[in-house]
N, C-alpha and C positions, 0 to 999 in steps of 0.2 A: 153139666150142670152147674149155674154162678152157683157161688157160694156166699152166704148173707155174715158179716162182721158185725159184732157188737150185739147189743140187747137191743129189741125193739124199741121204737120208738115214742116217747109218750109227751104229750102236750108239752111244748116249751122245753122240749129236748131237741138235740141235733138228729136229722134225719140217720137212719143207718146206710152203712156203705153196702154195696152190692159188689162183689168181686167177682171175675171171671180170668181165671189163670194167674192171679195173685194183683189183678188190677183193676180199679175201679170200673165199673160199668153200669150204665153206656157210658162210653168214653163223648166226654165233649170237647170238639175241637175249639182252641182259642180264636174269636172271632175280634177283629181288628179292623173295622170299616177303614175303607181309605178316602179320606173327605178330599174334595178337591181345592184349592186353593182358591178361597174367595175373591171375588171383586171386591168388596169391600165389607171391614170389619168394624160393629160398634159393639158398646156394650153398657148394660144397663145393671143397675145396683139399688137396691132398696135405700140404701145413703147416699145416692145421687140426689142432685139438687134440680129443679123445676129446669133450670136454667141451662142442665148439661147439653154437651153436642154431640152424645154418643160413643166420645172415645174414652179410652182408656182412664186417662185422670179427669174428666169432666164426664162421667155416665151419664145415660137417661135414667130417670128415677121410675118411671112408669113403664111396667112391662109390656101391656095392654096397647099402651101408643107405639112401643118401640116396634111389636110385632106387625104393627099396622103400616109401618115405614119401612119394613125390608122390601127388597125386590130380588129378581132373581140373581142368583150367583153371590148374596150377602150372607154374613154370618153374624150372628149376635151372641155376645156370649155373656150369662148371665154369671154376675160375680158372687162372692159367697154375701148369704142372707135369707131371710125369709120374704118370699113373695105371696101373700095372700090373693088367692083366686075369688072367684074363677076367671079363666083365662080364655080366648077363642082365638085360634085361628080358623076365618071364617070367612062370610062374606066382605067384613073388611077389610081383609088382609089380601095378598096378591097369590098366585099360585107359583112354584117356582117351576122348572122346566127340569128335563131330564138332562140335558147338558150344562144347567145351571140350576142346582137346586137351592133353598134356602134352607139354611144348617141353625141350626139351636144347641149351644152346648152349655153344660152348667160346669162352672169349676168346683171345685172340692169346697162344700159348706153351702153351696147354691140348693136350695127347698122350694117346691112348689108347695103351698098348703093351702089345702080349702076351707073356706069361712064356715062351709055347713056339708052337706052330704051329696053335694050336685058335684059333677065332675070337674075335677082340678083343671084339664085343660082336655078340650073339644077342638078336632081336627076336622075340616069339612075340604079343606084347598089340598092339592096334590103338589109332591113333589118337594118335602120337607123332609129333613134329617133330624133327629133328635139324639142327642148322645149326652151320657153323664147326667141325664135329667131326673132327680130325685123326687120322687112326688109322696107325701106323708097325707094321711086321711084325715077330715075334717069330723066334725060331733055336731049332729043337730038334736034340738032337745025334742023334735018332733018324730024321730026315728033314732032310738038310741042304737050306739054302735059307730067303730069307725067304718068307712069306706072312702078308699081312694082310687081313682079312677080317670083315664085319659079315654075319651069316647070319639071313634074313629068312624068317618066318613070320606074317605080321602081316595083318590084313584091311586096313587104311587105315596109310598109312608115308608120311613126306612126307620126303625126304631129299636135298634141292638138291643140283645137280650133283654127283650119284652114277652111277654105272653099277650097273644090276640084269642078272644073270645068273642061270638057272637051270642047277643040276647035275645029275647023271641020277640021283639021288635024288628031284629036286622039288624042293630047296631052293635057296631066292633067296640070293645073295650080293651086297652091294653094296661096288663097289671104286672 
């Protein structure tokens, strides 16, 4: 029978550890997705200029416009800073392919922030990979309390270390 280490968790405290044979239970295997080499790599930064070309030294400054310009096999790197959404990988964007998914990678300090309680990022296109994307809740005066979410309605989505839930309307939410 598993042993419980520590005191019961209280609000704001760390969760209790469950041990089996002296080791944490359940064991979570490390997950390191293997990303394909991109065909092209682009960069976006909230501090970028409108005249940016998507290069690391001259990044784009509009995340939504950057999402719309990506093609199968492309990688978009989010440079550090706050990106205020909502953002959509929707009908204005392209699908990736199984052989050439579109990759969205966040650098340390890159934060997607909701301007209200709406979804920070909505995804309806297939074959997109999201890695190291930090989502911070927005707060609305109409509905108090924070909410951070990513709505998903895509045929193929890779979002490592994320929880996926389906609401009463059939929408999938990654948290």
